[in-house]
C-alpha positions in Angstrom: -7.2 5.1 -14.8 -4.9 2.5 -13.0 -4.1 -0.7 -14.7 -6.3 -2.6 -12.2 -9.4 -1.4 -10.3 -8.9 -4.3 -7.6 -7.5 -3.5 -4.4 -4.7 -5.4 -3.1 -6.3 -6.9 0.0 -8.8 -9.0 -2.1 -5.8 -11.5 -2.8 -6.4 -13.3 0.4 -9.9 -14.2 -0.9 -9.0 -15.3 -4.4 -9.6 -18.8 -5.3 -6.1 -20.3 -5.5 -4.8 -21.8 -8.8 -4.5 -25.3 -7.2 -8.3 -25.2 -6.3 -9.0 -24.4 -10.0 -6.7 -27.1 -11.2 -8.3 -29.6 -8.8 -11.8 -28.6 -10.0 -10.9 -28.8 -13.5 -9.4 -32.3 -13.2 -12.5 -33.5 -11.1 -14.8 -32.5 -14.0 -15.1 -35.3 -16.7 -14.1 -34.8 -20.4 -17.7 -35.0 -21.4 -18.7 -32.5 -18.8 -16.1 -30.1 -20.2 -17.4 -30.6 -23.7 -20.9 -29.8 -22.4 -19.5 -26.5 -20.9 -17.7 -25.7 -24.0 -20.8 -26.1 -26.1 -22.8 -23.9 -23.7 -19.9 -21.2 -24.0 -20.1 -21.6 -27.8 -23.9 -21.2 -27.9 -23.7 -18.1 -25.9 -20.9 -16.6 -28.2 -23.2 -17.3 -31.1 -26.1 -15.5 -29.4 -24.4 -12.5 -28.3 -21.5 -12.0 -30.4 -18.4 -10.2 -29.6 -18.9 -6.4 -29.2 -17.2 -4.6 -32.2 -17.7 -1.2 -30.8 -15.6 0.1 -27.7 -17.8 3.1 -27.2 -20.5 5.2 -28.9 -21.4 8.8 -29.1 -24.5 10.1 -30.7 -25.9 13.5 -31.2 -29.6 14.0 -32.1 -31.2 17.3 -32.8 -35.0 16.8 -32.5 -37.7 18.9 -34.4 -39.1 20.0 -31.1 -36.0 21.8 -30.1 -34.4 19.1 -28.0 -30.6 18.6 -28.7 -29.6 15.1 -27.0 -26.2 13.6 -26.6 -25.7 10.0 -25.4 -22.5 8.0 -24.5 -22.5 4.4 -24.2 -19.5 2.2 -23.2 -18.8 -1.1 -21.6 -18.7 -0.9 -17.8 -15.5 -0.6 -16.1 -16.5 -3.4 -13.7 -19.1 -5.7 -12.6 -19.5 -7.7 -9.3 -21.4 -10.8 -9.5 -22.5 -12.2 -6.2 -23.5 -15.7 -5.9 -25.8 -17.0 -3.4 -24.5 -19.9 -1.1 -26.8 -22.6 -3.2 -25.2 -21.5 -6.5 -24.3 -24.8 -8.3 -25.5 -24.4 -12.0 -22.6 -23.8 -14.3 -25.1 -23.0 -17.1 -26.7 -20.1 -15.2 -23.3 -18.9 -14.3 -22.1 -18.9 -17.7 -25.3 -17.1 -19.0 -24.5 -14.4 -16.5 -20.7 -14.0 -17.0 -20.3 -14.4 -20.8 -22.4 -11.4 -22.0 -20.4 -9.1 -19.8 -17.1 -10.5 -21.2 -18.2 -10.4 -24.8 -19.5 -6.8 -24.3 -15.9 -5.7 -23.1 -16.6 -5.1 -19.5 -13.1 -4.3 -18.0 -13.2 -6.2 -14.6 -15.6 -9.1 -14.3 -15.5 -10.5 -10.7 -17.4 -13.5 -9.3 -17.9 -13.8 -5.6 -19.6 -16.3 -3.5 -20.8 -14.6 -0.4 -20.4 -17.6 2.0 -16.8 -18.1 2.7 -15.7 -21.6 4.1 -18.4 -23.6 2.0 -16.9 -25.6 -0.9 -16.9 -23.8 -4.2 -18.6 -26.4 -6.5 -16.0 -27.8 -9.1 -18.5 -27.4 -11.9 -18.6 -23.5 -11.3 -15.0 -23.5 -11.3 -14.4 -25.4 -14.2 -17.0 -23.2 -16.1 -15.1 -20.2 -15.2 -12.0 -21.7 -16.1 -13.1 -22.4 -19.6 -14.6 -19.0 -20.0 -11.3 -17.4 -19.0 -12.5 -15.6 -16.1 -9.7 -15.5 -13.4 -11.3 -13.1 -10.7 -13.0 -15.5 -8.5 -13.4 -14.7 -4.8 -14.6 -16.8 -1.8 -15.1 -14.3 0.9 -17.7 -13.1 3.6 -20.6 -10.9 2.4 -19.0 -8.0 4.5 -15.9 -8.3 2.5 -17.8 -8.4 -0.7 -19.7 -5.1 0.4 -16.2 -3.4 1.1 -15.0 -4.4 -2.4 -18.0 -2.8 -4.1 -17.5 0.3 -2.2 -13.8 0.6 -3.1 -14.6 -0.3 -6.7 -17.3 2.3 -6.8 -14.8 4.9 -5.7 -12.3 3.9 -8.4 -15.0 4.2 -11.1 -18.8 4.9 -11.0 -19.2 3.0 -14.1 -19.8 -0.4 -12.6 -22.5 -2.5 -11.5 -23.6 -5.4 -9.0 -25.4 -8.4 -9.9 -27.0 -10.7 -7.5 -27.5 -14.3 -9.0 -29.8 -16.5 -7.3 -30.6 -20.3 -7.8 -33.3 -20.8 -5.1 -36.2 -19.7 -7.3 -36.8 -16.9 -5.0 -35.5 -13.3 -5.5 -32.3 -12.7 -3.6 -32.5 -10.5 -0.5 -31.4 -7.0 -1.8 -32.3 -5.1 -5.0 -34.3 -6.1 -7.8 -33.3 -4.7 -11.2 -33.4 -1.1 -10.5 -31.8 1.9 -11.9 -30.4 4.6 -9.6 -29.9 8.3 -10.5 -26.7 10.0 -9.4 -23.3 8.5 -8.3 -24.5 5.2 -6.8 -24.0 2.0 -8.4 -26.9 0.2 -10.3 -28.0 -3.3 -8.9 -29.5 -6.1 -10.5 -31.0 -9.4 -9.4 -31.0 -12.4 -11.6 -33.3 -15.4 -10.2 -32.7 -18.6 -12.0 -35.5 -20.9 -12.9 -37.1 -23.0 -10.0 -39.2 -25.5 -12.3 -38.7 -27.3 -15.5 -40.9 -29.7 -17.5 -39.4 -32.1 -20.1 -41.5 -33.9 -22.8 -40.4 -37.4 -23.9 -41.4 -38.8 -27.3 -38.5 -41.0 -27.2 -35.9 -41.0 -24.3 -33.0 -41.3 -26.7 -33.3 -37.9 -27.8 -32.5 -36.6 -24.4 -29.1 -36.3 -22.6 -30.4 -36.6 -18.8 -26.8 -36.6 -17.6 -26.1 -33.3 -19.2 -29.3 -31.7 -17.7 -28.5 -33.0 -14.3 -24.9 -31.5 -14.5 -25.9 -28.2 -15.8 -29.2 -27.5 -13.8 -28.7 -29.5 -10.4 -31.0 -27.1 -8.5 -34.0 -27.3 -11.1 -37.0 -29.2 -10.0 -37.8 -31.3 -12.9 -40.8 -33.2 -13.7 -41.0 -35.6 -16.9 -44.1 -35.8 -19.1 -45.0 -38.1 -21.9 -47.9 -40.2 -23.2 -46.8 -43.4 -21.6 -44.5 -44.4 -18.5 -40.7 -44.8 -19.3 -37.9 -46.6 -17.6 -35.4 -43.9 -17.4 -31.9 -43.4 -15.7 -33.3 -40.4 -13.6 -35.6 -40.3 -10.7 -37.6 -37.4 -11.4 -41.2 -37.6 -11.1 -43.1 -38.6 -14.4 -46.6 -37.7 -15.5 -48.7 -39.1 -18.1 -50.7 -36.7 -20.1 -50.6 -34.5 -23.2 -48.5 -31.6 -24.3 -51.4 -29.2 -23.5 -51.2 -30.7 -19.9 -47.6 -29.8 -19.9 -48.1 -26.4 -21.4 -50.9 -25.5 -18.8 -48.4 -26.3 -15.8 -46.5 -22.8 -16.2 -43.0 -24.2 -15.7 -40.1 -21.7 -15.8 -38.3 -23.4 -18.5 -39.4 -26.2 -20.8 -37.4 -29.0 -22.6 -39.1 -30.0 -25.8 -38.1 -32.4 -28.6 -36.6 -30.4 -31.8 -39.8 -30.8 -33.8 -41.9 -29.3 -31.0 -39.7 -26.3 -30.2 -41.0 -24.1 -32.7 -44.6 -24.8 -32.2 -44.1 -24.6 -28.4 -42.5 -21.1 -28.5 -44.2 -18.9 -25.8 -45.2 -21.5 -23.7 -42.4 -20.8 -21.2 -39.8 -17.9 -21.0 -37.2 -20.4 -22.3 -37.3 -23.7 -24.1 -34.4 -25.9 -24.7 -34.2 -28.9 -27.1 -32.0 -31.9 -27.4 -28.4 -31.0 -27.5 -29.0 -27.8 -25.6 -29.9 -29.5 -22.4 -26.7 -28.3 -20.7 -27.2 -24.6 -21.8 -29.0 -21.6 -20.5 -29.6 -18.0 -21.6 -31.5 -15.3 -19.8 -34.5 -14.4 -22.1 -34.4 -10.5 -22.7 -31.0 -10.1 -20.9 -30.7 -6.5 -19.8 -27.8 -4.9 -21.7 -27.9 -2.0 -19.1 -26.0 -4.6 -17.1 -23.1 -4.5 -19.5 -23.0 -0.9 -20.4 -23.0 2.5 -18.8 -24.8 5.1 -20.7 -24.6 8.9 -20.0 -27.1 11.3 -21.4 -27.0 15.2 -22.0 -30.1 17.3 -22.9 -30.3 20.8 -23.8 -32.2 23.0 -26.1 -30.9 23.3 -29.7 -29.4 26.5 -30.7 -31.8 28.7 -32.2 -31.4 29.1 -36.0 -32.8 32.2 -37.5 -34.5 31.9 -41.1 -32.1 33.4 -43.3 -34.2 32.9 -46.5 -34.2 36.1 -48.6 -37.6 36.9 -50.1 -37.6 37.3 -53.9 -38.7 40.5 -55.4 
């Protein structure tokens, strides 16, 4: 297999180093620290893959002989929607692939000419990802086709922050030589409970989740440094609203587990993780089935 799977023509769409440098310089030290904490949390959650590839053979009692081979994909293309702005969502998508050992991880913003948010470039810089493209959708599609020709062990991920599924495939597997495609849709709504405003880093939350429609809840009104709507009510009221993600004080995180797909506590406002992240995105799996060889009974009857 060639040293790189990427065609030469994508060079004209690569985000230049000077744009990375300007974005990194434009993000404050405190914001960089928040990004590093998100990266550290994702490292702790997923861990570095210790196995490069696995092969398993199983002979079943029913006569089935099965062989399965699993290895990290050769490439994954992450296509961002034009509204992409959350570094936390992007890191939560990129890091599992990097940690699993996917050979080429490519991030592509489909709407060329629109500014690439500095927070996203800074997050990618800190995660060590260098192949970032700013190109029209047609070029991204052509890249996908060329990558598919170079290796069928790839995948495409559509990442949306609009709260609605991106136009295209929604998490499906294809048989045959076609490339599997997945859709990840970020949370649209968030609810945050306040016992004490000092517990929360509101600036971190705004930086990490700029597209999240937030609503604050407490038993009384507070004077806060954010303009999100405030509701007075009980925890039960908050629970019943069905938010996509909840922000709960540390002592309430455990008791509130299950109220939303994801709950983040103080200190993790700037993080994100995909609950139940599909590892099929990271790995290609090949399976072979056949009948197990017939084994005659060679036992000798005693006389």
